[in-house]
Every structure is written in structure tokens, then in C-alpha cells.
KEKOL-791695 format. One record per residue (C-alpha): residue in one letter; x, y, z. Coordinates in steps of 0.5 Angstrom, whole numbers, plus 500, padded with zeros to 3 digits. Layout:
AXYZ
...
This chain:
M500500500
P503507498
H504512504
T500518504
H504525502
D501531506
S501537502
H503541508
T509536510
P515540512
P522538511
G524533516
T518530517
D514524514
H508524510
H504523516
G507529520
K511526525
S518528526
D524524524
P530524529
A534519524
E533523520
T578541455
Q580547452
S580548445
T586547440
D589554441
D588553449
A584559450
L578560455
D571562453
A569569455
D566567461
G572563463
L570556462
D574551460
R571548454
R574541453
N573540461
F566543460
L564538455
S567532459
C563534465
M556534460
A558527458
W552522459
V555516463
G550511462
T543510464
G542504469
L549504472
I551506479
W558509478
T562509485
M569512486
S574508489
G581511490
G580515484
V578510479
P570509477
S567503477
S559501476
R554496477
R547495473
L541498477
G537493480
A543487480
Q543487487
P539490493
P542496497
A547493502
K546493510
G548500512
E547503505
L543509505
F539510498
F535516496
M532519490
Q532526487
I527529482
S527536480
D524541476
S517539475
H514546473
I507544474
G502549470
F507549464
D503547458
K507549452
A510545446
A516542450
N511538454
S504539454
D502535460
V508536465
T503532470
A503526466
T511526466
L512527473
R507521475
S511517470
A517519474
I514517481
D512510477
K519509475
I521510483
N515506485
A517500481
L524499484
P525493488
V527497494
Q524503496
P528509497
A529512504
F526519502
L525523496
L529530495
H525535490
T530540488
G526546486
D521549481
I515545483
S511550480
Q511554474
L507560476
S507559484
K500558484
P496554489
S493550484
E500548481
F502546488
D496542490
T497538483
A504537485
D502534492
Q497530489
V502526485
L507526490
K502522494
E503516490
A510515492
R512509496
A517513499
E515515506
K517523506
T519528501
F524534502
F524540498
V528547496
P525552492
G526554485
E525561482
H519559479
D516557486
V517564489
S516569483
V509571485
D510573493
A517572495
G516565497
A511566502
S506561499
Y512556498
L514557505
D507556508
R506550505
Y513547505
G517551510
K515549517
G521547521
T526551516
Q530557518
R526564517
G531569515
R530577514
V530576507
G525570505
G528564509
G527556508
W534553509
Y535547514
S539541515
F537534518
D541527519
H540521516
S544514517
G550518518
V549523513
H548530514
F544534509
M543541508
G537544504
L539551501
V536557498
N539561492
V533563489
L531569493
D533576493
L536576486
K540582484
A540585477
G545582472
G547577478
L547569479
G543565484
S545568491
L545565498
G546571502
A550573508
E545570513
Q545564510
L552563509
E553565517
W548559518
I552554514
Q558555518
R554554525
D550548522
V556544521
K561547526
H559541531
L560535526
S566531525
S570532519
S569524517
T561526516
P559525509
I555532507
V550532502
V548539500
F542540495
A539547492
H536549486
V541553482
P548550481
L553552486
W558552481
S559556475
V556552470
Y555557465
P554564468
A552567461
W545564462
G545565469
W547558471
G551559477
T551562484
D555568486
D557566493
G557558492
A564558492
L564561499
A559557502
L563551500
S569553503
Y566552509
L566545508
K573544506
R575540512
F570534510
G572528507
S566527502
V561533500
T556531495
V552537491
L545536488
N542541484
G537542479
H535548474
I539547468
H534541466
Q540536464
T546532467
M553535469
Q558532473
K564535476
V569533482
E573538485
G577535491
N573533496
V566536493
S562532487
F557536483
H551533480
T546537476
A539533475
L534532469
S528535469
T521531469
A518537465
F522539459
P529539457
Q534546456
P539546451
R546544453
P550551454
G553554448
T549549443
A543554442
P542561442
S539561449
P536557455
G529555456
P524550454
M527546448
A522541444
V525535442
P523530436
A516527437
G517520441
Q523523444
L521527450
R522521455
D529520453
V531527456
L527527462
G528523468
V530522476
R536520480
E538515485
V544516490
H547511494
Y551512501
I556506502
P560507509
S567507507
H566510500
R569517499
H564519494
L556518494
A554513488
V550517483
V546514477
D541518473
H535514469
T531517464
L524516463
S525512457
G531508459
N535511453
S541515453
P539523452
D544525447
A541524441
A534528443
F538533446
A542534439
A536534435
G533539440
E539544440
A539543432
A532545431
A533551436
R539554432
A535553426
R529557428
A533562431
G537563424
A530563421
V528570425
G535572426
S540570431
V540574438
A547575441
A549572447
G548579451
G542580448
A539585442
S543591440
A541598443
A536602440
A539609440
A533613436
P528617440
S521614439
P514617442
A513610444
G517604446
D516597445
V520592448
N520584446
I522579451
D524573447
N530568448
F531570455
A533577452
F530584452
S529587445
P531592444
K536592450
T536599451
I531604448
T530611448
V523615449
S521622450
A518624457
G511622457
S511616453
K509609455
V514603455
T510596454
W514589455
R511583451
N513576453
R514572447
D518567451
D515560453
V517562461
P515567465
H518573466
R518579471
I520586470
Q523590476
S527597476
T534596479
N533603483
N526602484
K524608480
F517604477
Q513599480
P515592478
S510588473
P506582475
V509575473
L508575465
D507569463
T507567455
K503573451
G503577458
V504585457
Y506590462
S506598461
I508604464
D508611463
L515615464
K514622465
E521624468
S527624464
G533620466
E535613466
Y531607468
P535600468
Y531594470
F532587470
C528580470
S527578477
I526571476
H532571471
P537576473
V542576468
M536579463
V538586464
G535592460
K535600460
I530605458
V533612457
V528618457
T529625454
R526631455
């Protein structure tokens, strides 16, 4: 009989509300403009094989087939799911609820059930109560006894995370700005759920903030250096691809507080694809989505929902299994696609189609569209391919400026210096207008995707 999942289950409790005490560089050796070593980056992206559990012993990887043997005595195993985006209904996936349910079915079909699930954010598309309700109903079907959550930017876009915290944040830390971070212990492993999608700044990446950084230091102070640490958050804590906002600006500082620990595993979502990296005692793993893929960095004009050929969607969606085996330095990680097939072919086809579409309408430069310098009695700004077009617009005093969202994801316009009221969250085809009567410069950004920046210049 499946265990029930309470929609208000806080982190660190079971599904009945009871607390759990157990609980490569190019040929000319040049780096990319963002400092990324392209050869090593591509090796990080390599799909290591569906249905294999990879472990590291003495620096040598080894594998075993999924299901070949049950977890050993004293071995902890849990599942990670991510980026369900309940409420999304565009071309990349018209039924995200069905694919989330398929992910849960895949977990339920395992011969031994995981100790718990970790959901690493973007449960919802627009932070709506109905979207959270639907996600909770599907998660009730999981046979795992509990689920731990951290928010994604889509879960906190409307009300700075208040609805998310009311539903999922009981027992978490409540800080001056948002909050929601917490820790728990299970089977000798210390877990830390971090929040890096609140208080985002124009042009910036994900951010933890000073208050959470101080909490991290305090939280691990009492632990032995032999304690395995698992950190889970939405946005990657390493700089995967800053040009697309895929990184956390103070992630390296947070991880510096964990240097004394022999084993640190970092699990993230956000980029909807698997990437892996090992730096000293820290192994980084980003996860597949249960909703839709995004292109691999640099393979398409912009991030965002990516359509793949018919019949291949489940090749690029999936779940992750994680095992902790005492005496092993690194946790064993395996990613499963919903189909059981490698995602490589579907990713490549989707990226090629995205490039072709962009070529048909004119390429968008990595930094956004070119500036418009000529004054205009009125200004229209299109939001497309994760960019404002024009990026800079000049209008006469008293003019109306209107933003139109042509992307498949929501955006929210916010003044960098609080000179005008922020927009509501603009879903696809959403429109927002303001009147600007005073001359001057009005920089702004998307508060959901802060690498998107623009500017309005108002002349007399």
C-alpha cells in the first residue's frame, strides 16, 4: 500500500506529519569569454549510461547494473526529482503532470524503495496554489515515506516565496529575506537544503546571501570531518554557464565552509540536464527535469523549454538514484531517463531545431539584442529567447513603454533602482505597460532570470 503524502508535509517529517529523528580546452588553449574550459565542460556533460550506478574508489570509477543487487546492509539510498513545472503546457511538453506521474511510477517500480525523495525545485510553473496542489496529489502516489523540498525560482516568483514556505517550509529557517533553508541527518549522512532563488540582483546569478552563509557555518560546526555531507539546492552551486545564469554567485564561498569534510555531494536542478564535476572533496551533479529539457550550454541561442522530436521526450526526462555506502568516499549516483534510452540523440536533435528556428528569424546575440538609439514617441520591448529586444530603448518623456512576453516561460519586469512598479509575473503573451514622465535612465531586469537586463532612456 503506498504511503500517503500530506500536502503540507514540512522538511524533515514523514508523510503522516511525524518528525524523523534519524532522519577541454580548444585547440588554441583559449578559454571561453566566461572563463569556461570548453573541453572539460563537454566532458562534464557526457552521459555516463542509463541504468548504471557509478562509484568512485581510489579515484577509479566502477559501475554495476541497476537492480542487479539490493542495497547492502547499512547502505542509504534515496531519489532526486527536479523541475516538474506543474502548470506548463507549451510545445516542449503539453502534459507535465503525466510525465511527473511517470517519474513516480518509475521510482515505485524499483525492487527496493528509497528512504525518501528530494525535490530540487520548480515544483510549479507560476507559483499557483492549484499547481502546488496537483504536484502534491501526484507525490501522494510515491511509495517513499517522505519528500524533502527546496524552492526553484518559479516557486517563489509571485510572492517572494510566502506560499511555498506556508506549504513546504514548516520547520525551516525563517530569515530576514525569505528563508526556507534547513538540515537533517539520516543514516550517518548530514543533509543541507539550501535556497538560492530569493533576493536575486540585476545581472546576477543564484544567491545564498549573508544570512544563509552564516547559518551554513553554524550548522556544520559540531560535525566530525568524517561525516558525509549532501547539499541540495535548485540553482547549481558551481558556475556551469554564467551567460545563461546557470550558477550561484556565492556558491564557492558556501562550499569553502565544507572543505574539512572528506565527502561532499552537491545535487542541483534548474538546468534540466545531467552534468557532473569533481573538485577535491566535492562532487557536483545536476539533474534531468520531469517536465522538459533545456539545450546544453552554447548549443542553442538561449536557454528555455526545448522541443524534441515526437516520441523522444521521455529520452530527456528522468530521475536520479543516489546511494551512500559507508567506507566509500563519494556517493554513487545514477540517472535514469523515463524511457531507459540515452538522452544524447534527443538533445542533439532539439538543439539543432532551436538553432534552425533562430536562424530563420535572425540570431540573437549572447548578450541580447542590439540597442535602439533613436528616440521614439512610444516604445515596445519584446521578451524573446531570454532577452529584452531592444535591450536599450530611448523614448520621449510622457511616453508609454510596453513589454510583451513571447517566451515559453514567465518573466517579471523589475526596476533596478525602484523607479517604477514591478510587473506581475508575465506568462506567455503577457503584456505590461508603464508611463514614464521624468527624463533619465531606468535600468531594469527580470527578477526571475536576473541575467536578463535592459534599460530605458527617457529624453525631454
